[in-house]
C-alpha positions in Angstrom: 66.8 63.7 -56.0 65.6 65.1 -52.8 63.1 67.9 -53.3 65.0 70.2 -50.9 68.2 71.5 -52.6 71.1 78.7 -51.5 69.6 78.9 -48.0 66.2 80.5 -47.8 66.2 84.3 -47.6 67.0 85.6 -44.1 68.8 82.6 -42.9 72.6 82.7 -42.8 74.8 79.7 -43.5 76.9 78.3 -40.6 80.5 79.4 -40.8 81.7 75.9 -41.8 79.2 75.6 -44.7 80.2 77.0 -48.1 77.7 76.1 -50.5 78.3 75.1 -54.0 81.4 77.3 -54.4 83.2 75.0 -52.0 82.8 72.2 -54.6 83.8 74.5 -57.4 87.0 75.5 -55.4 87.7 71.8 -55.0 87.3 71.1 -58.7 89.1 74.2 -59.6 87.9 74.3 -63.1 88.8 77.6 -64.9 85.6 79.8 -65.0 83.9 76.7 -63.3 83.7 75.0 -66.7 84.9 71.5 -67.0 87.8 71.1 -69.1 87.3 70.3 -72.7 87.5 66.7 -73.9 87.0 65.3 -70.3 84.8 62.7 -69.3 83.3 63.1 -65.7 81.6 60.2 -64.2 79.3 60.5 -61.3 78.5 57.4 -59.1 75.9 57.2 -56.6 73.8 54.7 -54.5 70.2 54.2 -53.5 70.9 55.7 -50.1 72.7 58.9 -51.9 71.3 60.3 -55.0 74.0 62.0 -57.1 71.5 64.0 -59.4 72.2 67.3 -57.5 75.7 67.3 -59.1 74.0 67.2 -62.6 72.0 70.2 -61.7 75.1 72.0 -60.6 77.1 71.5 -63.8 74.0 72.2 -65.9 73.5 75.5 -64.2 77.2 76.6 -64.3 77.4 75.9 -68.0 74.1 77.8 -68.9 75.3 80.7 -66.7 78.8 80.9 -68.5 79.4 83.7 -70.9 80.5 83.6 -74.5 83.0 80.9 -75.6 80.9 77.9 -74.5 78.7 75.8 -76.6 75.1 74.4 -75.8 74.2 71.9 -73.3 72.5 68.6 -74.5 70.8 66.9 -71.4 69.7 63.3 -72.2 66.9 62.4 -69.8 67.0 58.7 -69.1 65.8 58.7 -65.6 64.1 62.0 -65.4 61.8 64.2 -67.5 62.3 67.8 -68.5 59.9 69.0 -65.8 62.1 67.6 -62.9 65.2 69.7 -64.2 63.0 72.8 -64.9 61.6 72.8 -61.3 65.0 72.4 -59.7 66.7 74.8 -62.1 64.2 77.6 -60.8 65.5 76.9 -57.1 69.0 77.5 -58.5 68.2 80.6 -60.5 68.1 79.1 -64.0 65.2 79.2 -66.3 65.6 76.0 -68.5 62.6 76.7 -70.5 64.0 80.1 -71.6 67.4 78.2 -72.3 65.6 75.8 -74.6 64.0 78.6 -76.4 67.2 80.3 -77.0 68.9 77.0 -78.1 71.4 77.0 -75.2 69.8 73.9 -74.0 68.6 70.9 -75.8 66.6 68.1 -73.9 66.4 64.7 -75.3 64.0 62.2 -73.9 66.0 59.0 -74.3 63.3 56.5 -74.1 61.6 57.9 -77.3 64.8 57.2 -79.3 65.1 53.4 -78.5 64.3 51.6 -81.7 63.3 48.4 -80.1 62.0 46.9 -76.8 64.7 45.1 -75.0 64.7 41.4 -74.5 62.7 40.0 -71.5 65.9 38.8 -69.8 69.2 40.6 -70.2 72.0 38.6 -71.8 75.2 37.7 -69.8 77.8 40.4 -69.8 79.9 40.4 -73.1 82.6 42.5 -71.8 85.7 41.4 -69.5 85.7 42.6 -66.0 88.4 45.1 -66.9 87.7 47.7 -69.6 88.9 46.9 -72.9 90.5 49.1 -75.5 88.4 52.1 -76.5 86.5 52.0 -79.8 85.1 54.9 -81.9 82.4 53.2 -83.9 78.8 52.5 -82.8 77.5 50.1 -85.5 74.4 51.0 -87.6 72.7 47.8 -86.4 73.0 48.8 -82.6 69.7 49.3 -80.9 71.0 52.6 -79.3 71.9 54.2 -82.7 68.9 56.5 -82.9 69.8 58.0 -79.5 73.4 58.6 -80.7 72.1 60.3 -83.8 69.7 62.6 -81.7 72.7 63.6 -79.6 74.8 64.4 -82.6 72.0 66.4 -84.2 71.6 68.4 -81.0 75.4 69.4 -80.1 76.1 72.9 -81.5 79.2 74.8 -81.2 82.6 74.5 -79.4 82.9 73.6 -75.7 79.5 72.0 -75.5 78.3 69.9 -72.6 76.7 66.7 -72.9 74.9 65.2 -69.7 73.7 61.6 -69.5 71.3 61.4 -66.4 71.6 57.8 -65.2 73.0 55.6 -68.0 72.3 52.6 -65.6 68.7 52.7 -66.5 69.5 51.2 -69.9 71.2 48.3 -68.3 68.2 47.7 -65.9 65.9 47.9 -69.0 67.5 44.9 -70.5 70.1 46.4 -72.9 73.5 44.6 -72.8 76.6 45.9 -71.4 78.3 46.1 -74.8 75.4 48.2 -76.1 75.4 50.5 -73.3 79.2 51.0 -73.1 79.4 51.2 -76.8 77.0 54.1 -76.8 79.0 56.0 -74.1 82.2 55.4 -76.1 80.7 56.7 -79.3 79.2 59.8 -77.4 82.7 60.4 -75.9 84.3 60.6 -79.2 81.4 62.7 -80.6 81.9 65.3 -77.7 85.6 65.3 -78.1 85.0 66.5 -81.8 83.2 69.4 -80.4 86.0 70.2 -77.8 83.3 69.6 -75.2 82.7 67.7 -72.0 80.7 64.5 -71.2 79.2 64.1 -67.9 77.8 60.5 -67.1 75.8 59.3 -64.0 75.5 55.8 -63.1 74.7 53.8 -59.9 77.3 51.8 -58.1 75.6 50.2 -55.1 77.6 47.9 -52.9 74.5 45.7 -53.0 75.1 45.1 -56.7 78.7 44.1 -56.7 78.1 40.5 -56.8 76.1 41.0 -60.1 78.6 40.3 -63.0 76.6 42.4 -65.4 76.5 45.6 -63.3 80.0 45.0 -62.2 81.4 44.8 -65.8 79.3 47.8 -66.7 80.5 50.0 -63.8 84.2 49.0 -64.4 83.9 49.8 -68.1 82.3 53.2 -67.7 84.9 54.0 -64.9 87.7 53.1 -67.3 86.7 55.8 -69.5 86.7 58.6 -67.0 89.2 61.3 -66.3 87.3 62.3 -63.1 85.1 60.5 -60.8 82.7 62.1 -58.3 81.5 59.3 -55.9 78.4 60.3 -53.9 77.9 58.0 -50.9 75.9 57.9 -47.8 77.8 58.3 -44.4 79.5 55.2 -43.1 78.2 56.0 -39.6 74.6 56.2 -40.8 71.9 58.7 -40.9 72.8 62.4 -39.8 70.3 65.3 -39.6 73.1 67.8 -40.4 75.1 65.7 -43.1 73.3 63.9 -45.9 76.5 62.2 -47.4 79.8 62.6 -48.9 81.2 63.3 -52.2 84.7 61.7 -53.0 86.7 63.2 -55.8 89.2 61.2 -57.7 91.1 62.3 -60.7 92.0 59.3 -62.9 93.5 60.7 -66.0 94.2 64.3 -65.9 93.0 66.1 -68.9 93.8 68.9 -71.4 92.8 72.0 -69.6 93.4 74.4 -72.5 95.5 77.5 -71.8 96.3 76.6 -68.3 99.8 76.2 -67.2 100.7 72.6 -67.0 103.2 73.3 -64.2 100.8 75.4 -61.9 97.4 73.6 -62.6 96.7 70.2 -61.3 94.4 69.3 -64.0 96.8 69.4 -66.9 97.9 65.9 -67.7 98.1 63.8 -70.8 95.0 62.7 -72.6 96.5 59.3 -73.4 99.2 58.3 -70.8 100.4 54.7 -70.3 98.2 52.6 -68.0 98.7 50.6 -64.9 96.6 49.5 -62.1 95.5 51.4 -59.0 93.1 50.2 -56.2 90.3 52.8 -55.7 87.3 52.7 -53.3 84.7 53.9 -55.8 83.1 50.8 -57.4 80.2 49.5 -55.1 81.7 51.0 -52.1 84.6 48.4 -52.1 88.2 48.3 -53.0 88.3 47.6 -56.7 90.8 47.7 -59.6 90.6 49.8 -62.7 93.0 51.0 -65.2 94.5 54.4 -64.5 97.6 56.4 -65.6 101.0 54.7 -64.6 103.8 56.3 -62.7 105.4 57.3 -66.0 102.7 59.9 -66.2 102.3 62.8 -63.5 101.3 61.5 -60.2 97.6 61.3 -59.3 96.4 63.7 -56.7 95.2 62.2 -53.5 91.4 61.5 -53.4 89.4 64.4 -51.8 86.2 64.2 -49.7 83.6 66.7 -48.9 80.6 66.4 -46.8 77.2 67.8 -48.1 73.8 68.8 -46.9 70.8 69.3 -49.3 68.8 72.5 -48.5 65.8 74.1 -50.1 67.7 76.2 -52.8 71.4 74.8 -52.7 73.7 72.2 -51.5 76.1 73.1 -48.7 79.6 71.5 -49.0 82.0 71.5 -46.2 85.2 69.6 -45.1 84.8 66.2 -43.6 84.4 66.2 -39.8 83.7 70.1 -39.3 79.8 69.7 -39.2 78.4 69.9 -35.6 76.4 66.6 -36.4 79.4 64.5 -37.3 82.3 63.7 -35.0 
């Protein structure tokens, strides 16, 4: 993540820039807390790091009042100090949250029980997601990490964040192992009526890699909501660092919200068909999403963003002075 991420004191925001609350307004989560039992997937690229979205969801959950469980942050790509430094910029003391047991940080690399093989094995999953499973076998190499998360989750409406699951694949673990871990953690989080947020890379340059492609497709096949962080198609801009595309795939249970008035309230297990989405490797790709027998999928939405010292400004596409 860039080191710069609420505008410094004494400087006002441009009228078109609305800060993080613009993203919250677009997401429309009740009390800014993601819906229970939902899986949110954040994809990013080498040119547009999506880590700043993890900080946002983390801060919102820790600032929430009674009725929310703890946050379990699994550090795969970053150590705790990274989150602690950025948290201070966002007005959240993560060290204090750890001491009060509102936050549990797990260093994923300390829970891997074997060194991965020198060369990754070929993908063992088909290019389209297979049926979900709920069991992670005891022999799986990632079982210790699953058990550590299970021990750390406390209370109802907990939040589990996986900070870049792609690292496991790059470290030599197979697609089946990594996807099996996510499936098992998703089931675990649902037992706590909580939310799972997963970050992974989806670079267009890696689209030809069958292992990476199978992995990205499988993870997206388990998502209810995808936030795709991308660079600008027009190239670098001083005033806009990138864009976030929001696509709701399955609409999830939003608790007490009125299903007729809240766009989030769809079935957890609708029938499936196929839809073309431009969220995999930056290209048109096919994944499984709810069919027309379920409520219609909302149109994908896009916000531009600019990372500042203490916040991220979000604004509608095309309103920045630096982008036509």
